[in-house]
N, C-alpha and C positions, 0 to 999 in steps of 0.2 A: 202311776196314779191316774184316776179317771179325770174327766173334766169337773165333777163336782168336788174333787178334793179327796174322794174316797180311794182306798187302796184296793188294787185287784189282786186276786189270787192267780198264779200262773196256771194255766191249763195243764192237765197231766199229759205227757207226751204217749202216745200210743205205743204200746209194746209190740216190738218186731214178731211177727209170727214165724215159728221155725219152718225153714224150708224143708218140703219133703223131699226124701232121698231120691235122687235121679235114678231111675231103672237103668239107664245106660252108662252109669259111671264106670270108671276104670276098676277092673278087678285083677286078682293075680293071674287068672287064666288070660285074660286079654293082654295083660303084660307079657306073659310068657309067649303068646302068639306073635306080638310084635317082634320080640326077641328072636324068635325062629325065623321069621320073614327076613329080618335084618341080617342074621347069620346067613341064610340062604343067598342073598345078595351078595355078601362078602365071599362066599364060596365061588360063586358064579365069576366074580372079579378075578379071584385067585386063579382059578382054572384058565381063564382067557390069558392071564399073566404068564402062566406056565406053558401054555400051548404056544405063545408068541416068542419065548425065550428058550428055544431048544439047543441052540448052538453050544457046543462043550467048549468049556474053559479050564485053564490050568490053575489049580488052587494050591498055595503053599503055606502051611502055618504050623509053627514050631518044628519045623524038621519034616513034616508030613507033606508029601507032594501027591497030587492026584488030579484027574480030570472029572469033572461033572458038569452037566447042564448049568448053564448061567442061572436059571430059574431056581434050582435046587441051592446054588452057591448063596444067592440073595435072600432066599427064605431062611437059609440056616443062619446068616448073618442078622437079620431081622429077629429071629427068634432069640439069637444070643443077646441083641440089644434089649429086647423085652424082658429077658431073665435079668439082667443087670439092672434095669429100672425097677422092676419088682423086688429085688433084693435091696436096693436103696430105699424104696417106699417102705419096707418092711421094717428094715432098720430105723428109719424116722418114726414109724408110728410106736414102736417099742420105746424109742426115746422119749416121746411126748407121754405115753401111758406111765412110764416112770416117774415123770416129773409130776403129773398128776396126782398120783399116789403119794408122792412125799409131801404134797401140800394139804 
């Protein structure tokens, strides 16, 4: 209400202007480039790791005995751990998808 007792109508809010597309926005190509650079850095770290762990160790696994560089043994163990984690994650995703389809 105004001082003279009359009602006022609210002023219309200005409509927000659409933002122009940023010419420097992220694209698939830039994402791929970032991934390549990060993978190259990981590769450099792995090469350093392998170069520093060249001493030979004895490895025994289910009756198999052998000698291999320490870095190779650790990389095989890490790959095995990643494989087990991937299997567990895949089984969990299948379980969730099955539950979603049922509902």
